[in-house]
C-alpha positions as CSV (number, residue, x, y, z in Angstrom):
1,M,117.4,117.7,124.9
2,A,118.0,119.6,121.2
3,I,117.4,118.2,117.9
4,K,120.0,116.4,115.8
5,A,118.4,115.0,113.0
6,F,116.1,113.9,110.9
7,V,115.2,111.1,109.4
8,F,112.9,110.0,106.7
9,D,110.9,107.1,105.8
10,A,111.2,106.6,102.3
11,Y,108.3,104.5,100.7
12,G,105.4,106.6,100.6
13,T,107.2,109.8,102.8
14,L,109.2,111.1,100.6
15,F,108.7,109.1,97.3
16,D,105.3,108.2,96.2
17,V,104.7,104.3,95.8
18,Q,101.5,105.3,93.6
19,S,104.3,106.6,90.8
20,V,104.7,102.6,89.7
21,S,101.2,103.3,88.1
22,R,103.4,104.9,85.3
23,V,104.3,101.5,84.0
24,I,102.0,99.6,85.6
25,D,99.5,101.5,83.3
26,V,101.2,100.9,80.1
27,A,101.4,97.1,80.7
28,F,98.6,96.4,82.3
29,P,95.9,99.7,81.7
30,V,92.7,97.5,82.3
31,H,94.4,96.0,85.8
32,S,96.6,98.9,86.4
33,D,95.2,99.8,89.9
34,Y,94.7,96.5,90.7
35,I,98.2,95.7,90.2
36,T,99.3,99.4,91.9
37,Q,97.5,98.4,95.0
38,V,98.2,95.0,95.9
39,W,101.6,95.1,94.7
40,R,102.3,97.3,97.8
41,L,99.5,95.5,100.5
42,K,101.6,92.8,99.8
43,Q,104.9,94.1,99.4
44,L,104.3,94.8,102.9
45,E,102.9,91.7,103.9
46,Y,105.9,90.1,103.3
47,S,107.8,91.7,104.9
48,W,106.4,90.9,108.0
49,L,106.0,87.7,107.2
50,R,109.3,87.3,106.8
51,S,110.5,89.2,109.8
52,L,108.4,87.1,112.1
53,M,109.5,83.1,110.5
54,G,113.0,84.3,111.0
55,R,113.8,83.9,106.7
56,Y,114.8,87.8,105.9
57,E,115.2,88.4,102.3
58,D,116.1,91.5,100.8
59,F,113.5,94.3,99.9
60,L,114.1,93.3,96.4
61,T,113.8,89.7,96.6
62,V,110.3,90.3,98.8
63,S,109.2,93.2,96.1
64,R,109.9,90.5,93.0
65,E,107.7,87.8,95.6
66,S,104.6,90.2,95.9
67,L,104.9,91.4,92.4
68,G,104.7,87.6,91.2
69,Y,101.8,87.0,93.5
70,T,100.1,89.8,92.6
71,L,99.8,88.9,89.1
72,G,99.4,85.3,89.7
73,T,95.9,86.3,91.2
74,L,95.4,87.5,87.7
75,G,95.9,85.2,86.1
76,L,98.5,87.0,83.7
77,S,102.4,85.7,82.7
78,V,104.9,87.9,81.3
79,D,107.9,87.4,80.0
80,E,111.6,88.7,82.3
81,A,111.8,91.8,80.6
82,L,108.5,93.4,81.6
83,F,109.1,92.2,84.8
84,A,112.1,93.6,85.2
85,R,110.7,96.8,83.8
86,I,108.2,96.8,86.5
87,L,109.8,95.3,89.3
88,N,113.0,98.5,88.7
89,A,109.7,101.0,88.8
90,Y,110.9,101.3,92.3
91,D,114.2,102.8,91.3
92,N,112.2,105.5,89.7
93,L,109.6,106.8,92.0
94,S,108.5,110.1,92.0
95,P,109.3,111.9,95.7
96,Y,106.4,114.5,96.3
97,P,106.6,117.9,95.1
98,E,107.9,119.5,98.7
99,V,110.2,117.4,99.0
100,K,113.4,118.7,97.9
101,Q,112.3,122.1,99.2
102,A,111.5,120.8,102.8
103,L,115.1,119.1,102.7
104,E,117.0,122.5,101.6
105,A,114.9,124.0,105.0
106,L,116.5,121.5,106.9
107,K,120.0,121.3,105.9
108,D,121.0,122.5,109.5
109,Y,119.9,119.7,110.7
110,R,121.4,115.9,109.8
111,L,119.0,114.3,107.2
112,A,119.0,110.2,106.6
113,I,116.3,107.8,105.4
114,L,115.5,104.4,107.7
115,S,114.3,102.3,104.5
116,N,113.0,99.2,104.5
117,G,114.2,99.2,100.6
118,S,117.7,97.2,99.7
119,P,121.1,98.8,99.7
120,G,121.3,98.8,95.9
121,M,117.3,99.9,95.8
122,L,118.0,102.8,97.8
123,E,121.2,103.9,96.1
124,A,119.6,104.4,92.9
125,L,116.4,105.9,93.7
126,V,118.3,108.7,95.7
127,R,120.6,108.9,93.0
128,N,118.3,109.0,90.3
129,T,116.1,111.6,91.5
130,G,119.0,114.1,93.5
131,L,118.3,113.9,96.8
132,D,121.6,112.4,97.8
133,Q,123.0,115.5,98.1
134,Y,120.7,116.3,100.8
135,L,121.2,113.7,102.6
136,E,123.9,112.2,105.3
137,A,122.7,108.4,105.3
138,V,120.5,106.1,103.3
139,I,120.4,102.9,106.3
140,S,118.3,100.2,104.7
141,V,117.7,97.8,107.7
142,D,119.4,94.8,105.7
143,A,122.4,96.0,107.7
144,K,119.8,93.5,111.2
145,K,118.1,91.9,108.5
146,V,115.1,92.4,109.4
147,F,112.0,94.5,108.7
148,K,110.4,97.5,110.2
149,P,108.9,97.8,112.7
150,D,111.1,95.5,114.4
151,P,113.7,97.6,117.0
152,R,116.3,96.6,116.0
153,A,115.9,98.1,112.8
154,Y,115.8,101.5,113.9
155,Q,118.3,100.8,116.1
156,L,120.5,101.7,113.1
157,I,119.9,105.0,113.1
158,Q,121.9,105.2,116.9
159,E,124.5,103.3,115.2
160,R,124.5,104.9,112.1
161,L,124.2,108.9,113.2
162,N,125.4,108.5,116.7
163,V,122.5,110.5,118.5
164,L,120.0,109.7,121.2
165,P,116.3,108.6,120.1
166,E,114.9,111.9,122.0
167,E,117.5,114.1,119.5
168,V,116.0,112.4,116.9
169,V,112.8,113.4,115.0
170,F,111.7,110.4,112.9
171,V,109.2,111.0,109.8
172,S,106.7,109.0,108.2
173,S,103.4,108.7,106.6
174,N,103.1,104.6,107.2
175,G,100.9,104.0,110.8
176,F,103.0,101.1,110.8
177,D,106.0,103.3,111.1
178,V,105.2,105.5,112.9
179,A,103.8,103.3,115.9
180,G,107.3,101.4,115.6
181,A,109.4,104.5,115.9
182,G,107.1,105.9,118.7
183,S,107.5,102.6,120.7
184,F,111.4,102.2,120.4
185,G,111.2,105.3,121.9
186,L,111.7,108.1,118.8
187,K,110.4,111.5,118.4
188,V,107.7,111.1,115.3
189,A,105.8,113.4,113.0
190,R,103.3,111.7,111.0
191,I,102.5,113.0,107.5
192,E,99.1,112.8,107.2
193,R,98.9,112.5,102.9
194,V,94.8,111.4,103.3
195,T,92.8,113.0,106.2
196,P,90.4,110.3,108.1
197,A,87.7,113.1,106.1
198,A,88.4,112.6,103.0
199,L,88.8,109.0,103.4
200,S,85.2,109.0,104.7
201,G,83.6,110.7,102.6
202,E,85.5,107.9,99.3
203,L,84.0,105.3,101.7
204,T,80.3,106.4,102.4
205,G,80.2,108.5,98.5
206,G,77.9,106.1,97.1
207,E,80.1,104.6,94.8
208,P,81.9,101.0,95.1
209,I,85.2,100.7,97.1
210,G,87.9,100.5,94.7
211,P,91.4,99.6,94.9
212,S,92.7,103.0,95.6
213,T,90.4,103.8,98.7
214,M,91.3,100.2,100.4
215,F,94.5,101.1,99.9
216,R,94.4,104.1,101.5
217,A,92.0,103.1,104.3
218,L,94.8,100.3,105.2
219,R,98.2,101.6,104.7
220,M,97.3,105.8,105.2
221,Q,95.8,105.6,108.3
222,P,97.5,105.8,111.7
223,E,97.2,102.7,113.6
224,M,95.7,101.9,116.5
225,L,98.4,100.6,118.7
226,G,99.3,102.8,122.0
227,Y,102.0,104.8,120.0
228,P,100.4,107.7,118.5
229,P,103.0,110.3,117.1
230,E,104.2,112.9,118.5
231,A,103.2,115.8,115.8
232,V,100.9,115.7,112.4
233,V,101.2,117.9,110.0
234,N,99.5,117.7,106.4
235,S,103.3,118.1,104.3
236,L,106.6,118.1,105.0
237,M,107.1,121.8,104.7
238,A,105.4,122.0,108.4
239,L,108.7,119.9,109.6
240,P,110.8,122.9,110.7
241,G,108.1,125.0,112.2
242,L,107.9,121.6,114.5
243,I,111.1,121.9,116.7
244,S,110.0,124.0,119.6
245,G,107.8,121.8,119.9
246,L,109.2,118.2,120.0
247,K,112.1,120.0,122.2
248,S,112.1,117.9,125.4
């Protein structure tokens, strides 16, 4: 069956979540790496916990809660203006360098985002970075009130684009998302932004293991859940070359 659409995860796939450090570096230079990494780790953990508890709140709320948690672990208190400035960094994440060129190369396919982000966050992000001109749809899991990797989140692709799972290439760099999309039945391409060899070098190099290395070990490697991707590439620019191999 022919591929009709490419659907992308947003955070960590099209947009570099590490770029929040530009704001955090200014506010808390001594603790910047810790805050950047723990905030993202806790952000994901809270999304999963809320899904499991059946206590959904949108991703803006989750992001606010996890940022508060992270600052609290350091005993830091901030005024509302600074807290809002850090939180709003998610509206201005940097796209990875190859994103616009890759989307342009895929312009003959239907292109969309499926993200845990709340509608307002995603709308601001794609507008601020100019990616709105490439995308047919920006789909938030908020429509289902549950976070990825819940199957109901991936069902939104079929509902919004009217395509079958086997007609979609889902693209993500996040291991949990790769597994979730594969379990649902989508064709999955994983963007490998940190190779196992590079990570091994960090872990065995003799230096203390810092927050950034721990984040790469926990969130930027494939999960062992039995749903590997159909393709692994190190750049979005490799996606057009996958088409023939992914057709059923």
